[in-house]
C-alpha positions, 0 to 999 in steps of 0.5 A: 496280326499287326498290318505294315504301313510302308512308304509306297512307290511314288514315282520312277528314280524317287527314292526318299519322301517326306512324311506330310500330315497324318489324317489319323491318330494313334488308336483311331479307327480306320475303314478300308481306303481311309486316307491315313498320311500325306507322302511328299516327294519332290514332285507330287503329293499322295495319300497312303490308303489304309490297306483294311479296316482297323485301327492305328496302333503306331506311328514310327515317323512324325510330320516332316520326317524323311523316309525311304520307299518301301520303309515301314511308318507305322502299324495298324491292327485289323479289325475283328472278323464280324465285328467294328474296327473300335477297341473291344470293351474290356471284360468284366472281372468276376470277384468271389469269396474263397470258402471251404465248399468253393467259390461263391461269386459276390458281384462283378466289377470292371478291372482297374484302368490301364495306368496313364502314360506321360506324353511324348515330348519331341527333343526340342520341345523338352529343351523349351519346357526345360529353360521355361521350368515347365512339366510336360504333363502340364502341356497339351500335345498337338502332334501325331499320337499326342506327341508334344511339339516345340510349337506346344511348348512355345505356345505354353511358355508365352500363355499369360500367368496371373501375377502372385497377389501383392501385400498391402501396403499402407495407405499414403496420400499422394497426388494423381500422377499423369495417365501414360498410355499403355505400350504393347510389346511385339513378339521377335518370335522365329519359326522353323519348318523343313522345306517340303520336297515339292518347294525344294525342287521348284528351288533347285529348278529355277536355279538351274534355269537361271544358271544353264539357260541365256534368259531374256524376256520380251514384252507386248500388250493386247487388247482383250475386247474381241475375246471378251465379247465372244466369251461374253455372248457365248459363255451361258451357252458354253456352260449349259452345253459343256458343263465348263465356264469358257474362260480366257485361258483356252483361247490362249492355249489355242493361240500359242499353238498357232504362234509355235507352229509359226515359230518352232524354235520356242517349242524346241529343246536345247540338248547339246550338241543338238537341237531338238525340234518337236512337231507336238504341243504339250502346254504346261499350265501353271497352277498354285497347288496345295504345296506350291506351284505346279504345271500340269501338262495338256497333252497334244493341245493341238488337237483339243477344242475349247470345252476339252482345254476348260475341262481339262484347266478345271481339273487340274486346278481343282485336283492341285488344290487337293494334292491330287495330281498324278505325277505323269500329269506334272512331266514333260511339256514343250512350252509353258503359260503362266497367268499371274494376272489372276493374283493382280500381277500387272507385269513380270518376267517369268522363268522357263521350265527347264529344259523348254525354251519359252514360257508365256506370261499373262497378266491383269486386264485393265481399263486404259486409254489407247489411241485408235484410228486418231481417237483415244479410246478406253479398252481392256488391255493386258500385258504379254511377256515371253521368256525365252532362250536365247541360246535357241530363240533369237529375239526376232523369233521372240517378238514374232512369237509373241506378236502372233499371240496378240494378233491372234488374241486381239482377231480370234477369227484367226483360230477357226482360219489358221491365218 
């Protein structure tokens, strides 16, 4: 009996999803719990596992198509009991010659092969092939179940073809023309790709932040010498003891917690007609995921050690690249830290993640000449940026907050003494 492949529940209030990448093809055997297809929502990407061992028999939705939660998007046949999940061998057919006394077996042969079905062609691909005068049978399909997509059709129409042979012309003595360099023509194609639910949600929230909050950014810079010296001194012991690298982010998370304690407005939320102040610190860490920027949250960061912070961030980054973050890990958060420095950014104005009231932007560390005690010295410097909601946070509080971050990073002993 066929098994229905249904869109699973992917989170509260989410009713529509987009079909992502099919990991299996029609006719392919799968084992129980094998990943069959990615399901994309506006908050996370989840994988649909095979409920049992068997063979994929039908894909009802192609990648990029929308589907409702609970909708059937495909079918599979379970594996035979005591057998493998692959297709069974075709039975041999006995061929005989009819005689008066009965049937005498002459030999056994395989039954005739099933007729080859023409490839399924997507409407956009059929239009491209029709305009080019190419038959669908001449184009290989790369879509689910061997479907011919528009990209396949465009690639086939752009494939170079050998020019027809020309008739030999009579030889005529002519002067050699000057050599002319060949000019390679560029393409002016346009490619269309559906916006993923996650990217669509990111766009909506960024526009929402710009329209509903009074955003302002203040800047400062900090000398990274002390933190870099501590890291160089203890990184080997830290790695050996905890199995994680000692990075800079744990210092900034701890510094942000201390700054949020000193300036609670930055940890608050504008919830008209109230301002909601929080006595806990859930710090979102912006990381680049496989489908776009995501912000998993360190819950109760004020209670976490350096090792716990580094281990959690490393786990977030790994699972974000594999689209395996859980929905609840992306929800909430009272403040966000975004490190554009890992991509080489020198200075930026980050946008807050609503309904939060602040986001700290970190940037690349660069050696610069600085005046220290009346002398010019070279120091590793980093620009800091704090974007904040001016409805809750005044300029004085914003500058005080960022100065607190700077002072803590330049003198990390403050993290031990809490001064």
